N, CA and C atoms of all chains as a GROMACS GRO file, in nm:
protein
  432
    1UNK      N    1  11.644   4.325  -5.912
    1UNK     CA    2  11.584   4.210  -5.845
    1UNK      C    3  11.445   4.186  -5.903
    2UNK      N    4  11.419   4.061  -5.942
    2UNK     CA    5  11.283   4.032  -5.986
    2UNK      C    6  11.197   4.007  -5.862
    3UNK      N    7  11.081   4.070  -5.858
    3UNK     CA    8  10.994   4.048  -5.742
    3UNK      C    9  10.850   4.072  -5.783
    4UNK      N   10  10.761   4.004  -5.711
    4UNK     CA   11  10.619   4.017  -5.740
    4UNK      C   12  10.569   4.152  -5.693
    5UNK      N   13  10.468   4.205  -5.762
    5UNK     CA   14  10.404   4.327  -5.716
    5UNK      C   15  10.320   4.296  -5.593
    6UNK      N   16  10.294   4.401  -5.516
    6UNK     CA   17  10.211   4.382  -5.396
    6UNK      C   18  10.076   4.323  -5.429
    7UNK      N   19  10.014   4.368  -5.538
    7UNK     CA   20   9.880   4.317  -5.568
    7UNK      C   21   9.884   4.170  -5.610
    8UNK      N   22   9.991   4.130  -5.679
    8UNK     CA   23  10.004   3.989  -5.717
    8UNK      C   24  10.023   3.902  -5.592
    9UNK      N   25  10.101   3.954  -5.497
    9UNK     CA   26  10.123   3.881  -5.371
    9UNK      C   27   9.990   3.864  -5.297
   10UNK      N   28   9.913   3.973  -5.288
   10UNK     CA   29   9.786   3.968  -5.216
   10UNK      C   30   9.687   3.874  -5.284
   11UNK      N   31   9.686   3.876  -5.419
   11UNK     CA   32   9.592   3.794  -5.494
   11UNK      C   33   9.624   3.645  -5.474
   12UNK      N   34   9.751   3.612  -5.482
   12UNK     CA   35   9.789   3.471  -5.467
   12UNK      C   36   9.756   3.422  -5.326
   13UNK      N   37   9.787   3.504  -5.226
   13UNK     CA   38   9.756   3.466  -5.088
   13UNK      C   39   9.605   3.446  -5.072
   14UNK      N   40   9.527   3.537  -5.125
   14UNK     CA   41   9.382   3.528  -5.112
   14UNK      C   42   9.326   3.403  -5.176
   15UNK      N   43   9.380   3.367  -5.291
   15UNK     CA   44   9.333   3.245  -5.358
   15UNK      C   45   9.366   3.122  -5.275
   16UNK      N   46   9.483   3.122  -5.214
   16UNK     CA   47   9.520   3.008  -5.130
   16UNK      C   48   9.430   3.000  -5.006
   17UNK      N   49   9.405   3.115  -4.945
   17UNK     CA   50   9.317   3.117  -4.828
   17UNK      C   51   9.178   3.065  -4.864
   18UNK      N   52   9.123   3.115  -4.975
   18UNK     CA   53   8.988   3.072  -5.015
   18UNK      C   54   8.983   2.921  -5.039
   19UNK      N   55   9.085   2.870  -5.106
   19UNK     CA   56   9.090   2.727  -5.136
   19UNK      C   57   9.095   2.644  -5.006
   20UNK      N   58   9.176   2.686  -4.912
   20UNK     CA   59   9.187   2.611  -4.786
   20UNK      C   60   9.058   2.623  -4.705
   21UNK      N   61   9.001   2.743  -4.699
   21UNK     CA   62   8.874   2.761  -4.626
   21UNK      C   63   8.766   2.670  -4.682
   22UNK      N   64   8.755   2.667  -4.816
   22UNK     CA   65   8.651   2.583  -4.878
   22UNK      C   66   8.679   2.435  -4.852
   23UNK      N   67   8.806   2.398  -4.853
   23UNK     CA   68   8.840   2.256  -4.830
   23UNK      C   69   8.800   2.213  -4.689
   24UNK      N   70   8.786   2.311  -4.599
   24UNK     CA   71   8.743   2.282  -4.462
   24UNK      C   72   8.591   2.291  -4.448
   25UNK      N   73   8.523   2.326  -4.557
   25UNK     CA   74   8.377   2.335  -4.555
   25UNK      C   75   8.324   2.452  -4.475
   26UNK      N   76   8.404   2.557  -4.462
   26UNK     CA   77   8.362   2.673  -4.383
   26UNK      C   78   8.322   2.789  -4.474
   27UNK      N   79   8.216   2.859  -4.436
   27UNK     CA   80   8.179   2.984  -4.504
   27UNK      C   81   8.269   3.096  -4.453
   28UNK      N   82   8.272   3.206  -4.528
   28UNK     CA   83   8.344   3.326  -4.478
   28UNK      C   84   8.286   3.369  -4.343
   29UNK      N   85   8.155   3.361  -4.330
   29UNK     CA   86   8.089   3.403  -4.206
   29UNK      C   87   8.137   3.319  -4.087
   30UNK      N   88   8.140   3.188  -4.107
   30UNK     CA   89   8.180   3.100  -3.997
   30UNK      C   90   8.327   3.122  -3.961
   31UNK      N   91   8.411   3.131  -4.063
   31UNK     CA   92   8.553   3.156  -4.037
   31UNK      C   93   8.570   3.288  -3.962
   32UNK      N   94   8.498   3.389  -4.006
   32UNK     CA   95   8.509   3.520  -3.941
   32UNK      C   96   8.470   3.512  -3.794
   33UNK      N   97   8.365   3.436  -3.765
   33UNK     CA   98   8.322   3.421  -3.625
   33UNK      C   99   8.430   3.352  -3.543
   34UNK      N  100   8.489   3.246  -3.597
   34UNK     CA  101   8.592   3.171  -3.524
   34UNK      C  102   8.714   3.258  -3.497
   35UNK      N  103   8.753   3.337  -3.598
   35UNK     CA  104   8.873   3.422  -3.587
   35UNK      C  105   8.851   3.547  -3.504
   36UNK      N  106   8.725   3.590  -3.493
   36UNK     CA  107   8.700   3.720  -3.432
   36UNK      C  108   8.731   3.835  -3.526
   37UNK      N  109   8.726   3.806  -3.657
   37UNK     CA  110   8.746   3.912  -3.758
   37UNK      C  111   8.613   3.935  -3.831
   38UNK      N  112   8.606   4.042  -3.909
   38UNK     CA  113   8.483   4.073  -3.981
   38UNK      C  114   8.474   3.992  -4.111
   39UNK      N  115   8.353   3.950  -4.147
   39UNK     CA  116   8.337   3.874  -4.271
   39UNK      C  117   8.383   3.954  -4.392
   40UNK      N  118   8.355   4.084  -4.392
   40UNK     CA  119   8.396   4.165  -4.508
   40UNK      C  120   8.549   4.175  -4.516
   41UNK      N  121   8.615   4.165  -4.402
   41UNK     CA  122   8.762   4.165  -4.402
   41UNK      C  123   8.814   4.036  -4.466
   42UNK      N  124   8.758   3.922  -4.424
   42UNK     CA  125   8.798   3.792  -4.483
   42UNK      C  126   8.774   3.796  -4.634
   43UNK      N  127   8.658   3.848  -4.675
   43UNK     CA  128   8.628   3.856  -4.818
   43UNK      C  129   8.730   3.941  -4.893
   44UNK      N  130   8.767   4.052  -4.833
   44UNK     CA  131   8.865   4.142  -4.896
   44UNK      C  132   9.001   4.077  -4.909
   45UNK      N  133   9.040   4.001  -4.808
   45UNK     CA  134   9.169   3.929  -4.816
   45UNK      C  135   9.162   3.825  -4.927
   46UNK      N  136   9.052   3.750  -4.933
   46UNK     CA  137   9.040   3.644  -5.035
   46UNK      C  138   9.040   3.702  -5.177
   47UNK      N  139   8.989   3.823  -5.194
   47UNK     CA  140   8.989   3.888  -5.325
   47UNK      C  141   9.122   3.957  -5.356
   48UNK      N  142   9.216   3.953  -5.263
   48UNK     CA  143   9.346   4.015  -5.286
   48UNK      C  144   9.345   4.165  -5.270
   49UNK      N  145   9.244   4.217  -5.200
   49UNK     CA  146   9.231   4.362  -5.185
   49UNK      C  147   9.300   4.415  -5.060
   50UNK      N  148   9.340   4.324  -4.971
   50UNK     CA  149   9.396   4.369  -4.843
   50UNK      C  150   9.534   4.311  -4.818
   51UNK      N  151   9.617   4.394  -4.757
   51UNK     CA  152   9.753   4.355  -4.722
   51UNK      C  153   9.752   4.309  -4.576
   52UNK      N  154   9.708   4.184  -4.558
   52UNK     CA  155   9.686   4.128  -4.425
   52UNK      C  156   9.815   4.126  -4.343
   53UNK      N  157   9.802   4.142  -4.213
   53UNK     CA  158   9.920   4.145  -4.126
   53UNK      C  159   9.955   4.005  -4.076
   54UNK      N  160  10.078   3.992  -4.032
   54UNK     CA  161  10.130   3.866  -3.976
   54UNK      C  162  10.037   3.806  -3.872
   55UNK      N  163   9.995   3.887  -3.775
   55UNK     CA  164   9.915   3.832  -3.664
   55UNK      C  165   9.782   3.776  -3.717
   56UNK      N  166   9.720   3.847  -3.810
   56UNK     CA  167   9.594   3.794  -3.864
   56UNK      C  168   9.616   3.671  -3.952
   57UNK      N  169   9.728   3.665  -4.023
   57UNK     CA  170   9.760   3.545  -4.101
   57UNK      C  171   9.763   3.423  -4.008
   58UNK      N  172   9.834   3.438  -3.895
   58UNK     CA  173   9.848   3.324  -3.804
   58UNK      C  174   9.716   3.292  -3.735
   59UNK      N  175   9.640   3.395  -3.699
   59UNK     CA  176   9.511   3.371  -3.633
   59UNK      C  177   9.414   3.298  -3.727
   60UNK      N  178   9.412   3.336  -3.855
   60UNK     CA  179   9.324   3.268  -3.949
   60UNK      C  180   9.372   3.124  -3.969
   61UNK      N  181   9.503   3.105  -3.979
   61UNK     CA  182   9.554   2.968  -3.994
   61UNK      C  183   9.512   2.882  -3.875
   62UNK      N  184   9.527   2.934  -3.754
   62UNK     CA  185   9.489   2.857  -3.635
   62UNK      C  186   9.340   2.827  -3.635
   63UNK      N  187   9.259   2.923  -3.681
   63UNK     CA  188   9.114   2.903  -3.687
   63UNK      C  189   9.077   2.795  -3.787
   64UNK      N  190   9.158   2.780  -3.892
   64UNK     CA  191   9.132   2.678  -3.995
   64UNK      C  192   9.200   2.544  -3.962
   65UNK      N  193   9.282   2.543  -3.859
   65UNK     CA  194   9.351   2.420  -3.822
   65UNK      C  195   9.464   2.385  -3.917
   66UNK      N  196   9.524   2.489  -3.978
   66UNK     CA  197   9.638   2.466  -4.068
   66UNK      C  198   9.757   2.549  -4.018
   67UNK      N  199   9.870   2.534  -4.084
   67UNK     CA  200   9.988   2.615  -4.053
   67UNK      C  201   9.987   2.739  -4.140
   68UNK      N  202  10.039   2.849  -4.087
   68UNK     CA  203  10.046   2.973  -4.166
   68UNK      C  204  10.120   2.949  -4.297
   69UNK      N  205  10.222   2.863  -4.294
   69UNK     CA  206  10.301   2.840  -4.417
   69UNK      C  207  10.216   2.777  -4.528
   70UNK      N  208  10.103   2.716  -4.491
   70UNK     CA  209  10.018   2.655  -4.594
   70UNK      C  210   9.955   2.760  -4.687
   71UNK      N  211   9.951   2.886  -4.644
   71UNK     CA  212   9.894   2.992  -4.728
   71UNK      C  213   9.991   3.038  -4.837
   72UNK      N  214  10.119   2.997  -4.825
   72UNK     CA  215  10.221   3.050  -4.916
   72UNK      C  216  10.262   2.945  -5.018
   73UNK      N  217   8.911   2.851  -2.820
   73UNK     CA  218   9.016   2.819  -2.915
   73UNK      C  219   9.150   2.856  -2.853
   74UNK      N  220   9.245   2.764  -2.858
   74UNK     CA  221   9.379   2.799  -2.812
   74UNK      C  222   9.451   2.870  -2.926
   75UNK      N  223   9.513   2.981  -2.896
   75UNK     CA  224   9.584   3.053  -3.002
   75UNK      C  225   9.694   3.137  -2.940
   76UNK      N  226   9.797   3.160  -3.019
   76UNK     CA  227   9.908   3.239  -2.972
   76UNK      C  228   9.869   3.386  -2.964
   77UNK      N  229   9.931   3.457  -2.870
   77UNK     CA  230   9.910   3.601  -2.863
   77UNK      C  231   9.981   3.668  -2.979
   78UNK      N  232   9.936   3.789  -3.010
   78UNK     CA  233  10.001   3.862  -3.119
   78UNK      C  234  10.148   3.882  -3.095
   79UNK      N  235  10.186   3.913  -2.970
   79UNK     CA  236  10.327   3.939  -2.945
   79UNK      C  237  10.410   3.813  -2.958
   80UNK      N  238  10.354   3.698  -2.919
   80UNK     CA  239  10.427   3.572  -2.935
   80UNK      C  240  10.446   3.540  -3.083
   81UNK      N  241  10.343   3.567  -3.162
   81UNK     CA  242  10.352   3.543  -3.308
   81UNK      C  243  10.461   3.631  -3.367
   82UNK      N  244  10.463   3.759  -3.330
   82UNK     CA  245  10.562   3.852  -3.384
   82UNK      C  246  10.704   3.813  -3.341
   83UNK      N  247  10.717   3.768  -3.216
   83UNK     CA  248  10.849   3.734  -3.164
   83UNK      C  249  10.904   3.611  -3.238
   84UNK      N  250  10.820   3.511  -3.258
   84UNK     CA  251  10.867   3.389  -3.324
   84UNK      C  252  10.907   3.419  -3.469
   85UNK      N  253  10.822   3.500  -3.537
   85UNK     CA  254  10.853   3.536  -3.675
   85UNK      C  255  10.987   3.611  -3.681
   86UNK      N  256  11.006   3.706  -3.589
   86UNK     CA  257  11.129   3.786  -3.590
   86UNK      C  258  11.252   3.701  -3.567
   87UNK      N  259  11.240   3.603  -3.479
   87UNK     CA  260  11.356   3.513  -3.454
   87UNK      C  261  11.388   3.432  -3.579
   88UNK      N  262  11.285   3.387  -3.647
   88UNK     CA  263  11.309   3.310  -3.771
   88UNK      C  264  11.374   3.397  -3.878
   89UNK      N  265  11.323   3.520  -3.891
   89UNK     CA  266  11.381   3.612  -3.990
   89UNK      C  267  11.528   3.637  -3.959
   90UNK      N  268  11.557   3.667  -3.833
   90UNK     CA  269  11.697   3.696  -3.795
   90UNK      C  270  11.787   3.578  -3.825
   91UNK      N  271  11.741   3.459  -3.792
   91UNK     CA  272  11.820   3.338  -3.814
   91UNK      C  273  11.848   3.319  -3.964
   92UNK      N  274  11.747   3.338  -4.046
   92UNK     CA  275  11.766   3.318  -4.192
   92UNK      C  276  11.857   3.428  -4.247
   93UNK      N  277  11.835   3.553  -4.204
   93UNK     CA  278  11.921   3.663  -4.252
   93UNK      C  279  12.068   3.635  -4.219
   94UNK      N  280  12.094   3.592  -4.094
   94UNK     CA  281  12.233   3.565  -4.055
   94UNK      C  282  12.289   3.447  -4.133
   95UNK      N  283  12.206   3.348  -4.161
   95UNK     CA  284  12.254   3.230  -4.237
   95UNK      C  285  12.296   3.271  -4.377
   96UNK      N  286  12.242   3.383  -4.425
   96UNK     CA  287  12.280   3.433  -4.558
   96UNK      C  288  12.397   3.530  -4.550
   97UNK      N  289  12.446   3.557  -4.428
   97UNK     CA  290  12.560   3.645  -4.411
   97UNK      C  291  12.529   3.791  -4.440
   98UNK      N  292  12.404   3.830  -4.423
   98UNK     CA  293  12.364   3.968  -4.451
   98UNK      C  294  12.343   4.046  -4.322
   99UNK      N  295  12.386   4.172  -4.322
   99UNK     CA  296  12.353   4.262  -4.211
   99UNK      C  297  12.212   4.315  -4.230
  100UNK      N  298  12.154   4.369  -4.122
  100UNK     CA  299  12.023   4.436  -4.134
  100UNK      C  300  12.032   4.548  -4.237
  101UNK      N  301  12.143   4.620  -4.238
  101UNK     CA  302  12.159   4.732  -4.331
  101UNK      C  303  12.153   4.683  -4.476
  102UNK      N  304  12.226   4.576  -4.504
  102UNK     CA  305  12.231   4.526  -4.642
  102UNK      C  306  12.094   4.473  -4.683
  103UNK      N  307  12.032   4.396  -4.595
  103UNK     CA  308  11.898   4.344  -4.628
  103UNK      C  309  11.802   4.460  -4.653
  104UNK      N  310  11.807   4.562  -4.569
  104UNK     CA  311  11.718   4.677  -4.584
  104UNK      C  312  11.738   4.744  -4.721
  105UNK      N  313  11.864   4.756  -4.762
  105UNK     CA  314  11.893   4.818  -4.891
  105UNK      C  315  11.835   4.734  -5.006
  106UNK      N  316  11.850   4.602  -4.998
  106UNK     CA  317  11.800   4.514  -5.104
  106UNK      C  318  11.648   4.522  -5.112
  107UNK      N  319  11.584   4.524  -4.995
  107UNK     CA  320  11.436   4.524  -4.988
  107UNK      C  321  11.375   4.660  -5.020
  108UNK      N  322  11.453   4.765  -5.001
  108UNK     CA  323  11.394   4.898  -5.009
  108UNK      C  324  11.314   4.933  -4.884
  109UNK      N  325  11.349   4.870  -4.772
  109UNK     CA  326  11.284   4.902  -4.644
  109UNK      C  327  11.388   4.968  -4.553
  110UNK      N  328  11.343   5.024  -4.442
  110UNK     CA  329  11.435   5.092  -4.352
  110UNK      C  330  11.502   4.991  -4.257
  111UNK      N  331  11.628   5.015  -4.226
  111UNK     CA  332  11.698   4.923  -4.135
  111UNK      C  333  11.629   4.916  -3.999
  112UNK      N  334  11.578   5.028  -3.950
  112UNK     CA  335  11.512   5.026  -3.819
  112UNK      C  336  11.383   4.945  -3.824
  113UNK      N  337  11.320   4.942  -3.942
  113UNK     CA  338  11.200   4.859  -3.959
  113UNK      C  339  11.237   4.711  -3.950
  114UNK      N  340  11.343   4.671  -4.023
  114UNK     CA  341  11.390   4.531  -4.017
  114UNK      C  342  11.424   4.494  -3.872
  115UNK      N  343  11.494   4.583  -3.803
  115UNK     CA  344  11.530   4.556  -3.664
  115UNK      C  345  11.406   4.537  -3.576
  116UNK      N  346  11.307   4.622  -3.597
  116UNK     CA  347  11.183   4.611  -3.519
  116UNK      C  348  11.110   4.481  -3.544
  117UNK      N  349  11.109   4.437  -3.670
  117UNK     CA  350  11.045   4.308  -3.703
  117UNK      C  351  11.122   4.196  -3.634
  118UNK      N  352  11.254   4.200  -3.641
  118UNK     CA  353  11.335   4.091  -3.582
  118UNK      C  354  11.318   4.085  -3.430
  119UNK      N  355  11.294   4.200  -3.366
  119UNK     CA  356  11.273   4.200  -3.220
  119UNK      C  357  11.129   4.168  -3.183
  120UNK      N  358  11.044   4.145  -3.282
  120UNK     CA  359  10.905   4.110  -3.253
  120UNK      C  360  10.820   4.229  -3.215
  121UNK      N  361  10.866   4.348  -3.251
  121UNK     CA  362  10.794   4.470  -3.213
  121UNK      C  363  10.694   4.515  -3.318
  122UNK      N  364  10.700   4.455  -3.438
  122UNK     CA  365  10.616   4.503  -3.547
  122UNK      C  366  10.532   4.390  -3.606
  123UNK      N  367  10.410   4.427  -3.643
  123UNK     CA  368  10.316   4.333  -3.704
  123UNK      C  369  10.328   4.349  -3.856
  124UNK      N  370  10.429   4.287  -3.911
  124UNK     CA  371  10.465   4.304  -4.053
  124UNK      C  372  10.351   4.258  -4.143
  125UNK      N  373  10.339   4.323  -4.258
  125UNK     CA  374  10.231   4.289  -4.351
  125UNK      C  375  10.276   4.182  -4.450
  126UNK      N  376  10.176   4.119  -4.510
  126UNK     CA  377  10.198   4.015  -4.611
  126UNK      C  378  10.296   4.058  -4.720
  127UNK      N  379  10.276   4.177  -4.776
  127UNK     CA  380  10.359   4.219  -4.889
  127UNK      C  381  10.505   4.233  -4.845
  128UNK      N  382  10.528   4.288  -4.726
  128UNK     CA  383  10.667   4.302  -4.680
  128UNK      C  384  10.728   4.166  -4.645
  129UNK      N  385  10.646   4.074  -4.593
  129UNK     CA  386  10.696   3.938  -4.566
  129UNK      C  387  10.752   3.878  -4.696
  130UNK      N  388  10.673   3.888  -4.803
  130UNK     CA  389  10.715   3.826  -4.930
  130UNK      C  390  10.833   3.902  -4.990
  131UNK      N  391  10.834   4.034  -4.979
  131UNK     CA  392  10.946   4.111  -5.034
  131UNK      C  393  11.077   4.078  -4.962
  132UNK      N  394  11.071   4.063  -4.829
  132UNK     CA  395  11.192   4.027  -4.755
  132UNK      C  396  11.237   3.886  -4.792
  133UNK      N  397  11.142   3.794  -4.804
  133UNK     CA  398  11.178   3.657  -4.845
  133UNK      C  399  11.247   3.658  -4.980
  134UNK      N  400  11.191   3.731  -5.076
  134UNK     CA  401  11.253   3.737  -5.210
  134UNK      C  402  11.392   3.798  -5.202
  135UNK      N  403  11.409   3.898  -5.116
  135UNK     CA  404  11.540   3.962  -5.103
  135UNK      C  405  11.643   3.866  -5.043
  136UNK      N  406  11.596   3.774  -4.960
  136UNK     CA  407  11.686   3.676  -4.897
  136UNK      C  408  11.702   3.551  -4.983
  137UNK      N  409  11.624   3.540  -5.090
  137UNK     CA  410  11.631   3.420  -5.173
  137UNK      C  411  11.569   3.298  -5.110
  138UNK      N  412  11.470   3.321  -5.023
  138UNK     CA  413  11.398   3.209  -4.961
  138UNK      C  414  11.249   3.222  -4.991
  139UNK      N  415  11.172   3.124  -4.948
  139UNK     CA  416  11.026   3.128  -4.962
  139UNK      C  417  10.966   3.192  -4.836
  140UNK      N  418  10.856   3.264  -4.853
  140UNK     CA  419  10.790   3.325  -4.738
  140UNK      C  420  10.757   3.220  -4.632
  141UNK      N  421  10.722   3.100  -4.676
  141UNK     CA  422  10.684   2.996  -4.580
  141UNK      C  423  10.801   2.958  -4.488
  142UNK      N  424  10.924   2.987  -4.530
  142UNK     CA  425  11.039   2.953  -4.447
  142UNK      C  426  11.043   3.034  -4.317
  143UNK      N  427  10.970   3.145  -4.313
  143UNK     CA  428  10.967   3.228  -4.192
  143UNK      C  429  10.872   3.172  -4.086
  144UNK      N  430  10.790   3.074  -4.126
  144UNK     CA  431  10.686   3.024  -4.033
  144UNK      C  432  10.722   2.885  -3.977
   0.00000   0.00000   0.00000
């Protein structure tokens, strides 16, 4: 089966998140405050360093006013 | 901010996964074998008991021949 590596998956997701966050004019700090997550956590996800969980994916999407599927 | 609870998020995701898996005619056992994950793990995700990670979401989607966004 051909499949992406975990790090490639995380990197692509992080790039999509960063792009959507910037399109909303929000800093990592502001997004982190809205989500109730740490800014360094948001930064780590955007850099593809973290394997974010389902619940945090949806919480960040709701904080940005988008659908979780928009990250994929 | 209005937002779904973690358990509601997990339950909705699990229902979508189960529906897509069944539409492909796959058992939990077969899907687990293709993904390299445990059948009890797949079952737990489908029942909304587990907060699945990004990498496993994408790996399960690839194993089912769908896009990760189809689960949302």
